[in-house]
Every structure is written in C-alpha cells, then in structure tokens.
C-alpha positions in Angstrom: 3.3 -42.9 -2.6 0.9 -40.9 -0.8 2.7 -40.4 2.2 5.2 -38.8 0.0 2.5 -36.5 -1.6 1.1 -35.7 1.9 4.5 -34.4 3.2 4.5 -32.1 -0.1 0.9 -31.1 0.5 2.2 -29.8 3.8 5.1 -28.0 2.6 2.7 -26.7 0.1 0.5 -25.2 3.0 3.5 -24.0 4.6 4.7 -22.0 1.6 1.1 -20.6 1.0 1.3 -18.8 4.4 4.9 -17.9 4.0 4.5 -16.0 0.6 1.7 -13.6 2.2 4.1 -12.8 5.1 5.0 -8.9 5.2 8.7 -9.5 6.1 8.9 -12.2 3.3 7.6 -9.7 0.7 9.8 -7.3 2.1 12.9 -10.1 1.0 13.0 -9.8 -2.6 15.3 -12.6 -2.7 13.4 -15.3 -0.2 10.3 -14.1 -2.0 11.0 -15.0 -5.2 12.6 -18.2 -4.2 9.0 -19.1 -2.4 7.0 -18.1 -5.3 9.0 -20.4 -7.3 8.8 -22.7 -4.9 4.8 -22.5 -4.6 4.4 -22.8 -8.6 6.4 -26.4 -8.4 4.5 -27.3 -5.2 1.2 -26.5 -6.8 1.4 -28.8 -9.8 2.0 -31.9 -7.5 -0.7 -31.1 -4.9 -3.0 -31.0 -8.0 -1.8 -34.5 -8.8 -2.1 -35.6 -5.4 -6.0 -34.6 -5.8 -6.3 -36.7 -8.7 -4.5 -39.4 -7.1 -6.6 -39.4 -3.6 -9.9 -39.3 -5.7 -8.6 -42.6 -7.8 -7.6 -44.4 -4.8 -10.6 -43.5 -3.1 -12.5 -44.7 -5.8 -10.5 -47.9 -6.2 -11.5 -48.7 -2.1 -15.3 -47.7 -2.4 -15.7 -49.8 -5.8 -14.0 -52.7 -3.8 -16.0 -52.4 -0.7 -18.9 -52.8 -3.2 -18.0 -56.0 -4.7 -17.3 -57.3 -1.5 -20.8 -56.7 0.0 -22.4 -58.0 -3.3 -26.0 -57.3 -2.1 -27.1 -55.1 -5.1 -26.3 -56.8 -8.4 -26.5 -53.4 -10.2 -24.6 -51.5 -7.8 -21.7 -54.2 -8.1 -21.7 -54.0 -11.9 -21.1 -50.1 -11.5 -18.5 -50.6 -8.8 -16.7 -53.1 -11.6 -16.5 -50.7 -14.1 -15.3 -48.1 -11.8 -12.8 -50.3 -10.5 -11.8 -51.1 -14.0 -11.6 -47.3 -15.0 -9.7 -46.3 -12.0 -7.0 -49.5 -12.2 -6.2 -48.3 -15.9 -5.5 -44.8 -15.1 -3.4 -45.5 -12.1 -0.3 -46.7 -13.3 0.1 -43.7 -15.9 -0.8 -41.1 -13.1 1.8 -42.9 -10.7 4.5 -42.6 -13.4 3.8 -39.3 -13.9 3.9 -38.1 -10.1 7.1 -40.3 -9.8 8.7 -37.4 -12.1 7.2 -34.4 -10.4 8.5 -35.8 -7.3 12.0 -35.8 -8.8 13.7 -32.2 -7.0 13.5 -29.5 -9.7 17.1 -28.0 -9.8 16.8 -24.5 -8.6 18.5 -23.3 -11.9 15.8 -24.7 -14.3 13.5 -21.7 -13.9 16.0 -19.2 -14.7 16.1 -17.0 -17.5 18.9 -18.1 -20.0 22.1 -16.2 -21.9 23.2 -18.3 -25.0 26.7 -18.0 -27.1 26.5 -19.5 -30.2 30.1 -19.3 -31.9 31.8 -20.5 -34.9 34.1 -23.4 -35.0 36.0 -25.5 -37.3 35.1 -24.9 -40.9 35.6 -21.1 -41.9 32.8 -19.1 -43.5 30.5 -22.4 -43.5 30.8 -22.8 -39.6 29.5 -19.1 -39.4 26.6 -19.7 -41.5 26.0 -22.9 -39.6 26.0 -20.5 -36.6 23.5 -18.4 -38.0 21.3 -21.6 -38.7 21.7 -22.7 -35.3 20.7 -19.1 -33.9 17.5 -19.3 -36.5 16.7 -22.4 -35.2 16.7 -21.4 -31.4 14.8 -17.9 -32.0 12.1 -19.9 -33.9 11.8 -22.4 -31.1 11.7 -19.8 -28.1 8.8 -17.9 -30.5 6.9 -21.0 -30.3 7.3 -21.4 -26.5 6.5 -17.7 -26.1 9.9 -16.9 -24.6 11.3 -13.4 -26.0 14.9 -13.2 -27.7 17.2 -10.4 -27.2 20.2 -9.9 -29.1 23.2 -8.6 -26.8 26.3 -8.7 -29.2 27.2 -10.3 -32.5 29.9 -10.2 -34.9 28.9 -11.1 -38.5 30.5 -13.9 -40.9 31.9 -12.4 -43.8 29.8 -15.0 -45.9 27.0 -14.8 -43.4 26.1 -15.7 -40.5 27.9 -15.3 -37.6 31.3 -15.5 -36.0 29.6 -15.5 -32.6 26.2 -14.2 -31.5 25.2 -13.8 -27.8 21.6 -13.3 -26.8 19.4 -13.5 -23.9 15.9 -15.3 -23.6 13.0 -14.8 -20.9 10.6 -16.7 -20.1 9.2 -19.4 -17.7 11.6 -22.5 -17.3 13.9 -21.5 -20.1 17.3 -22.5 -18.7 16.0 -25.9 -17.7 15.0 -26.4 -21.2 17.8 -25.0 -23.8 20.7 -26.4 -20.9 20.6 -29.3 -22.9 21.7 -27.7 -26.3 25.3 -26.5 -24.5 27.9 -28.8 -26.4 29.7 -28.8 -30.2 26.9 -29.2 -32.5 28.2 -30.5 -36.0 27.1 -30.0 -39.7 27.7 -32.0 -42.4 26.6 -30.6 -46.2 27.5 -29.2 -49.3 28.6 -25.4 -48.2 27.5 -22.6 -51.0 31.3 -22.1 -51.9 32.0 -25.5 -52.7 32.0 -26.2 -56.3 32.7 -29.9 -56.5 29.8 -30.7 -54.6 31.6 -32.2 -51.8 30.3 -32.7 -48.4 32.1 -30.9 -45.8 31.7 -31.1 -41.8 31.7 -27.8 -39.8 30.6 -27.3 -36.3 29.6 -24.3 -33.9 30.1 -24.3 -30.0 26.6 -23.5 -28.1 27.1 -22.3 -24.5 23.6 -21.9 -22.1 24.5 -19.9 -18.9 21.5 -19.4 -16.5 21.0 -15.7 -16.2 22.2 -14.7 -12.8 20.2 -12.2 -10.9 21.7 -9.4 -8.7 21.9 -11.4 -5.4 22.9 -14.7 -6.9 26.7 -12.8 -7.7 28.0 -10.2 -5.7 29.8 -8.2 -8.4 32.4 -5.7 -6.9 32.4 -2.7 -9.4 36.0 -2.0 -8.6 36.8 -5.0 -10.0 35.3 -4.2 -13.5 37.3 -2.2 -16.0 34.8 -0.2 -18.4 35.8 0.8 -21.8 33.7 2.7 -23.8 33.9 2.2 -27.9 32.3 3.2 -31.0 30.2 0.3 -32.7 31.3 -1.6 -35.4 29.7 -3.3 -38.1 26.1 -2.7 -39.9 23.6 -0.6 -37.9 23.0 2.8 -39.6 24.2 6.5 -38.9 25.0 5.8 -34.9 27.7 3.5 -36.0 31.5 4.5 -35.6 30.2 8.0 -34.4 29.1 7.7 -30.7 30.8 6.1 -28.1 27.8 3.6 -27.4 29.8 0.1 -27.2 31.0 -1.1 -23.6 33.5 -3.5 -23.3 34.3 -4.9 -20.0 36.8 -6.6 -18.4 36.7 -8.6 -15.0 40.2 -8.2 -13.7 40.1 -11.2 -11.2 39.2 -13.7 -13.7 40.1 -12.0 -17.2 36.5 -12.3 -18.4 35.6 -10.0 -21.2 32.1 -8.9 -22.6 31.5 -6.7 -25.3 27.8 -5.4 -25.9 27.0 -2.7 -28.6 23.6 -3.9 -29.8 21.5 -1.0 -28.2 22.3 2.9 -29.2 22.2 3.8 -25.7 25.2 3.4 -23.6 23.3 3.0 -20.4 21.3 0.1 -21.7 24.5 -1.5 -23.3 26.1 -1.4 -19.6 23.4 -3.4 -18.5 23.3 -5.6 -20.7 26.9 -6.1 -20.4 26.6 -6.4 -16.8 23.5 -9.4 -17.0 25.8 -11.5 -19.3 29.3 -10.6 -17.1 27.4 -11.9 -13.7 25.7 -15.1 -16.0 29.1 -16.1 -16.9 30.7 -15.7 -13.1 27.9 -17.4 -11.9 28.2 -20.2 -14.2 31.8 -20.8 -13.7 30.4 -22.0 -10.0 27.6 -23.7 -11.6 30.3 -25.7 -14.0 32.1 -27.4 -10.8 28.4 -28.6 -9.4 27.1 -29.9 -12.6 30.9 -31.6 -12.9 30.4 -33.3 -9.7 26.9 -34.0 -10.1 27.9 -35.8 -13.3 30.7 -37.8 -11.9 28.3 -39.2 -9.3 25.1 -39.9 -11.5 27.7 -40.7 -14.8 24.8 -38.7 -16.6 24.9 -38.7 -20.3 23.1 -35.3 -21.1 24.2 -32.6 -18.6 28.1 -33.2 -17.9 28.9 -29.6 -18.3 31.6 -30.6 -20.8 31.8 -27.9 -23.6 34.0 -29.7 -25.8 31.7 -32.9 -26.1 30.0 -33.0 -29.7 26.5 -33.6 -28.7 24.8 -33.5 -32.1 25.3 -33.8 -35.8 22.8 -32.2 -38.5 23.1 -34.5 -41.8 21.9 -32.8 -44.9 22.7 -35.4 -47.3 20.6 -37.6 -45.4 18.1 -35.5 -43.8 19.5 -37.0 -40.6 20.1 -35.2 -36.9 21.6 -37.4 -34.4 22.0 -36.7 -30.6 24.8 -38.7 -29.7 24.5 -38.2 -26.2 21.3 -40.7 -26.3 21.5 -42.3 -29.6 18.5 -40.3 -31.1 18.0 -39.9 -34.6 15.4 -38.1 -36.6 14.8 -38.1 -40.0 13.2 -34.7 -39.5 16.2 -32.4 -40.6 14.5 -29.7 -42.2 11.5 -29.1 -39.4 14.6 -29.1 -36.7 16.6 -26.6 -38.1 13.3 -24.5 -38.5 12.8 -24.6 -34.6 10.9 -27.8 -34.1 13.3 -29.1 -31.3 10.7 -30.2 -29.0 11.0 -34.0 -29.1 14.9 -34.0 -28.9 14.5 -31.9 -26.0 11.7 -33.9 -24.5 13.9 -36.9 -24.9 16.9 -35.4 -23.3 14.9 -34.1 -20.3 13.3 -38.1 -19.9 16.9 -39.4 -19.9 17.8 -37.0 -17.0 14.9 -37.4 -15.0 15.0 -41.3 -15.4 18.9 -41.1 -14.6 17.8 -39.1 -11.1 14.5 -42.1 -10.2 17.6 -44.6 -10.7 19.7 -42.7 -8.3 16.7 -42.5 -5.9 16.8 -38.6 -6.6 13.2 -38.1 -5.1 11.4 -36.3 -2.7 
C-alpha cells in the first residue's frame, strides 16, 4: 500500500508545483482541473502521513521487543504495538476507498429537474415534497439552491421544477437521486381513505462549464415571452421569460424565474449546456454500468429507485434493498444515511473491479 501512496505523493508534489506556474494560471480550464486534483490528492497525502507514522511505530515497537534489554521499554513498546495494530485495519480500509479514482464530474455543481409522473394532482404534490426534501438537505450541507424554472400543480406542488445546486461535490452526492421515486399514501383529495401510488421523476445533471460544451449560438433559437403564473406586477407585462430551442437536438429550455431577461437567458443557457453535456455523459454511464453491472448508477432514468410508504412510515431504496423506518425525517431532508449507503455500494463495486489508483 505504501508504494501506491508514494506514487500519489509524487503526483501531489508535481501538481503543487504546476498550479503556481504562470502559464497554467493563464489556462483557466487546466488550472481548474489541477486545483480539483490538488484538493483530492491532499486528502490522500494526509492519510499517507498517518499510515506511515503507524507503520513506523509498529516497526520501532517490534525492534524494542525483540531487543528485550529494557523491561520497562518493552512494556511500553507492547502497548504502542497493540494500539497501532488496532488502528491500522480501519486506516487501511479508509485509504483503499480514497485510492478509488474520483469521477471528474463528481466535483461539479448540479442541475436537478423534478417532474410529476403518474398520479395526477397527488404526483404534483409529491414532486413538491421532493423539492422541499432536497432543499432542506442542501441547506444542511451548506449548498446554495437557485430555482431556474417551475410549473405549479393545480392543487399544490409542481408539475415540474428545475433548480441548480452550487457547492462542494454536489453532483457526486446528488447523482444517486436520479430515477423514479414512488409515494404510497392517502391523497388529500381521497374521501374513502384509500392508499394511492403516485410517482415523480428526478433528473440530476452535472452543471456544464463553458469549456465543457462548445455551444454554437447559431444552433440556438431564442424566444422571448412574458412570464406566466404567480409572480407579482411584472408577470405578463414584460418580455423577461426566455425559451431556448436547440435546433440540432430538439432540446427546449425555459427560464422565467428572474425579472431580468439577461439573467433568465444566462440561466437557460446553463441548463441547455448541462443537458447537452448530460447526453454524452449518459452514454459513458451506460457503458460503465454494463462493465461493472452497477446497481446504483446505471443512468436509466426510467428505473424505479425508491418508495416512500406513509402508512408504514417506511422508505425503501430498491437498488440496494435498504429499508428505513424513518420517513418523516427523510422527507424533511435527512437523506444522508441513504446517500452514504449508496456511495459505499458504488465504491465497493469499484474495488471489486480493481478500479484503484
């Protein structure tokens, strides 16, 4: 293991030197990539120091015990040896996971799109519940959430809502939420008290930076319209809403959240870039999933991933067979345990494939 850690340390020293070079600083794309690599490698290098100290302590203690000339020193060495050997397996396990190469997309911000599926008004209400769950989770992580566009349901919630999330390692965490979410509960409109099943689809896209996607504005049709729905005096009076049509792919994006036409255009272009980028990424994810037979990141948007059962207070993630009887806290944003289990499964799959540095 130390040999692999020494290779990482060597690369860390190289990157540390590169990020202060004027020509690298001038190349924004390269500079951003190297900065991300520097942060990731620094964590491993710190663990290397910890690992090296433990193994040195073990070697030193074994030497003193073997010598045996000083009874007091031998006793202290035995205690040191026992303590170091207890700590070593957990540290080795932690380092193994750190040595799994990080997906470069994981550090990106994310675009999240929630759409009501089967279930009529109840599906829209559930889409609203999911939006609230994610905003509360993002707040707990210190991430910023900005709404890009939304279409409200007739009885509350949203037929669809698109929002961007900015922070550290956002996509790498939220990507596990992509897929079909089901809810089983008695709708507010149900008079007989019968449990209904409704669904909403969640899409999570890595936010594409300008140098990730070459967007030819000649391929983009820009339509300026008035805003619709609740929003105060400016609604239906100013042409601030923006609709984009990407002619080669047929992708359409709308943004009306800001009063400024310029800001709406900026947000809409961000969503369009992310959708174009995600098309390419989806192909890669499908290839990776086929190779790894991944349970947690197949890229299949139609896959049913989770059920929220209100009568039983139960949440089940079908990909890993995880069931938690903690629905109220989960729907209030406490999804950390689910995300943590999904990350663990993915990392374990990568380890089995020998996918390490």
